[in-house]
C-alpha positions, 0 to 999 in steps of 0.5 A, spaced: 524 506 455 517 507 454 512 508 460 508 502 461 501 503 464 497 497 468 491 497 472 491 492 478 486 490 482 486 486 489 481 483 493 480 480 500 475 478 505 478 479 512 475 476 518 474 483 522 469 489 522 471 495 517 472 499 522 478 495 525 481 494 518 480 501 516 484 503 522 490 498 520 491 502 514 490 509 518 496 507 523 503 507 520 505 503 526 500 498 524 501 499 516 509 497 517 507 491 521 503 488 515 505 492 509 512 489 508 511 483 503 516 478 507 520 477 513 527 479 509 524 486 508 522 492 512 518 498 511 520 504 515 515 510 515 519 517 516 513 521 516 506 519 517 500 524 516 494 520 514 489 525 513 486 528 506 492 532 504 497 529 508 503 525 506 507 519 508 514 518 507 517 511 507 523 507 505 522 499 504 527 494 501 531 489 504 532 489 512 540 491 511 538 496 506 531 499 505 534 503 499 527 504 496 524 511 497 516 512 497 511 518 498 504 517 499 499 523 498 492 522 501 487 525 496 480 523 499 479 519 505 472 517 507 472 513 514 471 506 514 469 506 506 475 509 502 482 511 501 484 514 495 492 516 494 498 517 489 504 514 490 511 516 487 517 510 488 524 512 487 531 509 488 538 512 488 534 518 486 531 515 480 523 515 479 521 508 478 513 509 478 507 513 480 501 510 481 494 512 483 490 507 488 483 507 491 482 502 497 474 501 498 472 497 504 465 494 505 462 490 511 459 483 510 456 481 516 462 481 521 467 481 515 470 486 511 471 486 503 477 490 501 478 492 494 484 495 492 485 498 485 492 501 482 493 505 476 500 504 475 505 508 470 512 504 470 518 508 468 522 501 468 518 496 465 515 490 467 519 488 473 516 494 476 509 491 475 511 484 477 514 487 483 508 491 485 503 485 484 507 481 488 508 486 494 501 488 494 499 481 494 504 479 500 502 485 504 494 484 503 495 476 505 499 479 511 493 483 513 488 478 512 493 473 517 493 479 522 486 478 523 485 471 523 489 470 529 
Protein backbone atom coordinates (compact mmCIF):
# COMPACT_ATOMS: atom_id res chain seq x y z
CA UNK A 1 0.00 0.00 0.00
CA UNK A 2 1.28 3.47 -0.81
CA UNK A 3 1.61 6.22 1.77
CA UNK A 4 -1.36 8.57 1.92
CA UNK A 5 -0.51 12.19 2.77
CA UNK A 6 -3.11 14.63 4.13
CA UNK A 7 -3.07 18.09 5.67
CA UNK A 8 -5.85 18.51 8.22
CA UNK A 9 -6.85 21.83 9.78
CA UNK A 10 -9.08 22.15 12.85
CA UNK A 11 -10.25 25.45 14.35
CA UNK A 12 -12.17 26.22 17.51
CA UNK A 13 -13.17 29.21 19.59
CA UNK A 14 -12.96 28.44 23.30
CA UNK A 15 -14.62 30.44 26.08
CA UNK A 16 -11.49 30.76 28.21
CA UNK A 17 -8.29 32.81 28.24
CA UNK A 18 -5.30 31.52 26.27
CA UNK A 19 -3.34 30.68 29.44
CA UNK A 20 -6.02 28.25 30.62
CA UNK A 21 -6.44 26.58 27.23
CA UNK A 22 -2.68 26.20 26.81
CA UNK A 23 -2.50 24.70 30.32
CA UNK A 24 -5.11 22.09 29.29
CA UNK A 25 -2.67 20.95 26.58
CA UNK A 26 0.40 21.08 28.82
CA UNK A 27 -0.98 18.86 31.60
CA UNK A 28 -1.31 15.18 30.61
CA UNK A 29 -3.91 14.57 33.35
CA UNK A 30 -6.12 17.31 31.89
CA UNK A 31 -5.37 16.19 28.32
CA UNK A 32 -6.50 12.65 29.17
CA UNK A 33 -9.86 14.02 30.36
CA UNK A 34 -10.77 15.94 27.20
CA UNK A 35 -8.58 14.08 24.70
CA UNK A 36 -10.56 10.85 24.51
CA UNK A 37 -13.03 11.09 21.66
CA UNK A 38 -15.94 9.23 23.29
CA UNK A 39 -17.24 7.85 26.57
CA UNK A 40 -16.47 4.33 25.34
CA UNK A 41 -12.80 5.14 24.80
CA UNK A 42 -9.84 5.83 27.04
CA UNK A 43 -6.61 7.83 26.78
CA UNK A 44 -3.86 6.76 29.20
CA UNK A 45 -0.53 8.58 29.51
CA UNK A 46 2.24 6.20 30.57
CA UNK A 47 4.83 8.96 30.29
CA UNK A 48 4.35 12.72 30.11
CA UNK A 49 7.16 15.21 29.55
CA UNK A 50 5.69 18.43 28.15
CA UNK A 51 8.77 20.47 27.33
CA UNK A 52 10.77 21.17 24.21
CA UNK A 53 12.65 17.94 23.52
CA UNK A 54 10.32 15.98 25.82
CA UNK A 55 7.99 13.17 24.88
CA UNK A 56 4.74 11.56 25.90
CA UNK A 57 3.92 7.88 25.57
CA UNK A 58 0.27 6.96 25.60
CA UNK A 59 -2.29 4.24 24.90
CA UNK A 60 -5.77 4.77 23.58
CA UNK A 61 -8.73 2.89 22.20
CA UNK A 62 -11.68 1.08 23.71
CA UNK A 63 -11.81 1.14 27.53
CA UNK A 64 -11.55 -2.64 27.64
CA UNK A 65 -8.48 -2.74 25.36
CA UNK A 66 -6.48 0.46 24.75
CA UNK A 67 -4.31 -1.27 22.13
CA UNK A 68 -3.26 1.77 20.10
CA UNK A 69 0.15 3.08 21.21
CA UNK A 70 1.50 6.53 20.51
CA UNK A 71 4.61 8.60 21.08
CA UNK A 72 4.49 12.38 20.89
CA UNK A 73 7.74 14.38 20.70
CA UNK A 74 7.66 18.11 21.44
CA UNK A 75 9.73 19.99 18.88
CA UNK A 76 8.81 23.62 19.67
CA UNK A 77 6.84 25.15 22.53
CA UNK A 78 6.12 28.85 22.99
CA UNK A 79 3.99 29.25 26.12
CA UNK A 80 0.45 30.43 25.39
CA UNK A 81 1.20 30.72 21.64
CA UNK A 82 2.32 27.52 19.93
CA UNK A 83 3.02 23.79 20.28
CA UNK A 84 4.74 21.85 17.48
CA UNK A 85 4.97 18.09 17.90
CA UNK A 86 5.51 14.90 15.96
CA UNK A 87 3.57 11.73 16.65
CA UNK A 88 3.90 8.07 15.81
CA UNK A 89 0.90 5.73 16.15
CA UNK A 90 1.27 1.92 16.28
CA UNK A 91 -0.95 -1.06 16.92
CA UNK A 92 0.24 -4.64 17.50
CA UNK A 93 3.77 -3.59 16.58
CA UNK A 94 2.70 -2.14 13.22
CA UNK A 95 3.21 1.56 12.48
CA UNK A 96 -0.08 3.09 11.32
CA UNK A 97 0.94 6.71 10.77
CA UNK A 98 3.27 9.54 11.61
CA UNK A 99 2.35 13.20 11.81
CA UNK A 100 3.56 16.72 12.43
CA UNK A 101 1.10 18.96 14.29
CA UNK A 102 1.19 22.68 15.01
CA UNK A 103 -1.32 24.03 17.53
CA UNK A 104 -1.62 27.81 17.60
CA UNK A 105 -3.36 29.82 20.33
CA UNK A 106 -4.46 33.44 19.99
CA UNK A 107 -6.43 35.68 22.31
CA UNK A 108 -9.76 37.10 21.21
CA UNK A 109 -10.86 39.18 24.17
CA UNK A 110 -11.50 36.71 26.99
CA UNK A 111 -11.72 33.81 24.51
CA UNK A 112 -9.12 31.71 22.72
CA UNK A 113 -8.92 30.98 19.03
CA UNK A 114 -7.25 27.63 18.48
CA UNK A 115 -5.93 26.39 15.15
CA UNK A 116 -4.44 22.91 14.83
CA UNK A 117 -2.75 21.87 11.58
CA UNK A 118 -1.65 18.27 11.11
CA UNK A 119 0.41 16.88 8.25
CA UNK A 120 -0.35 13.18 8.35
CA UNK A 121 1.33 10.27 6.58
CA UNK A 122 -0.93 7.21 6.79
CA UNK A 123 0.56 3.81 6.08
CA UNK A 124 -2.82 2.05 6.15
CA UNK A 125 -4.85 4.23 3.82
CA UNK A 126 -7.93 6.38 4.18
CA UNK A 127 -9.20 4.76 7.41
CA UNK A 128 -6.37 6.35 9.38
CA UNK A 129 -7.15 9.77 7.90
CA UNK A 130 -10.87 9.40 8.69
CA UNK A 131 -10.07 8.20 12.21
CA UNK A 132 -7.70 11.09 12.83
CA UNK A 133 -10.25 13.62 11.56
CA UNK A 134 -13.12 12.29 13.66
CA UNK A 135 -10.97 11.70 16.75
CA UNK A 136 -9.45 15.18 16.66
CA UNK A 137 -12.81 16.84 16.03
CA UNK A 138 -14.40 14.93 18.93
CA UNK A 139 -11.47 15.70 21.27
CA UNK A 140 -11.48 19.41 20.44
CA UNK A 141 -15.25 19.51 20.91
CA UNK A 142 -14.68 17.98 24.38
CA UNK A 143 -12.11 20.69 25.11
CA UNK A 144 -14.60 23.40 24.13
CA UNK A 145 -17.23 21.80 26.41
CA UNK A 146 -14.78 21.73 29.34
CA UNK A 147 -14.59 25.51 29.28
CA UNK A 148 -18.26 26.18 28.55
CA UNK A 149 -19.54 24.63 31.78
